[in-house]
N, C-alpha and C positions, 0 to 999 in steps of 0.2 A: 465214355471216359473210363479209363482204367484206374485202379487203385495203385498205391505205391508198390514197388517191387516186392516188399515183404507183406503186402496186404492182399487179402482175398476180396476186398470190397470193390464192386464195379457198378457204375451207372450204365444201364443199357437202354437205348432209346425205346420208348413205348411203341408197341404195335398191337394189332388186334389180338394176336395169340397171347402176348404178355399181359394184355389188359384183363383177359378172362382169368389168368393165373393170379394177377394182382388183386382182383376181387376176392378170390378164395383166401388170400393172405389177410386182406382187410377184414373179412367176416370172422376169420379165426383169431386175429390178433389186434383188432382196433375197434373202438367205438365209432359208429357212423359219423358222429360229430367231429371226430379227429381227421376224417378223410373226405368229407362230403359237406357241401353247404347244407344248413338246416332245412328241414322240410316237415310239413304237417304229418300227423299220424302217430301211432304208438311208437315207443322207443325200440331200439334194437334193429337188427338186420332183417326187416320185413322183405317180402318179395318186391314191394314197390321201391324200397331203398336200394336193393341189389340192382334193379333195373335202372334206377336213377344214377347210380354210380357209373354204370356202363354208358348211359346216354351222355352224362356230363363229360366224361373223359373223351368220348368220341367227338363231342362237339368242340371242346376247348383244345384238344391235342391232336386228334387223328384226322378229322375231316378237313381237307385242304380248303374248303369253302368257308369254314367257320373257326378254324384253329387260331388261337391267340397265345398259346403257351407252347413251350418245349417241355416234354415230359420224359421221365425215365423210370425204370424200375431200379430199385436198390437191391443188389444181389451180393450175397456172401457165398463165394463158391458158385454153385449152380442154383442156390436157393434164393428166391425172392423174399426179402424181409421188409420191404416198404416201397414207397414211391416218392418222387421229387418232381417239382415243376418250377419253371421260371416263366414269369409273365412280365414283359416290358410295358410300362405305363408312361406315356409322354406327359410331362408336366411343364408346359411352356417350352423353354429351350433345353431343359434337362430330361433325362430318362431315368425313372426309377425302375428297378428290377424287383418285382415282388416274388418272393420264394415261398413255396409250400413244401414241407418235408414231413413225412411220417414214417415211423419205424414200428413194426409189430411189437406188442408188449413182450413177447418171448425173446426178442432180439435186442431190447433196450439195455443200456448200461454197459455197452461194449465198445463205445467210441465210434460207432457207425454214424450217428447223427452229426458228430463233430466233423468227421472226415467228409461227409456229404456236404455239410454247410460250407466248409472251407473250399471244397471243389466248386460248389455253385458260386461262391463269391468270386473265385478266380474266373469262372466262365462269364459272370456278369461284367467283371472288369474288362475282360478281353472283348466282350461284345459292345463296349462303349457305354455301359451304364454309369450314371453319376452317383447313384445311391442304391444300396441293397436294403430291402425292407422285408420284414417278416412279422406276422401277427400270431398271437396265441391267446389262450385263456389265462385268467389270473391264477388259476390253480395249477397250471403247468410250470412248476418251478424249474424242472429240468431244462425246458426250452429257454426259459429266461436266463438261467446260468450259462447255458450254451452260447446264447447270443452275447452275453457279457464277456465270455471267454474269448470271443473272436474280435472284441473291441467295439461292439455295437452299443449304442445308447438304447436303453430300455425304458419306455414310458408307460406307466400304468394309467388307465383311464376307466371310466364307467364301462363295464362289460368286457374288458380285454386288456391286452398288452401289445404295444407296437414297438418294434425294434428297428433301428436304422443305422446303417454304417455307410459313411461317405467312402466311395471307391474311386 
């Protein structure tokens, strides 16, 4: 998916080569909890977390036998600045599209997350999703503002924040 004509932001499908580069960006610019399910062990980007990042993305996005999500790198020009994933979840007759987006700390505050979110909402709508959902932590006020800015309902609960938008 390409950015607007005046934008350098592009979503590029994740592949093995890009995954290794994405890990480098994550280590440099994100906390493991922003980009990876929680796991036991000391905090930070330990060798085990780095390997878990690769294994997780290979399993959910790259391996045709186990993939459940569509994943992209977020690029500004030729620089990877984050990652995005969409995961369809069937809830009875409707389909929710769960989104995960992260942008490296050094690239935040430039409108990248909003452009990616709007692009993913369009993709979810085109793919037949009935509801776009995203979750974050209670301290991630920027993500909460972003979801409100695209018209999502934002619900705070114990341990997190869930956003949903009927599409």
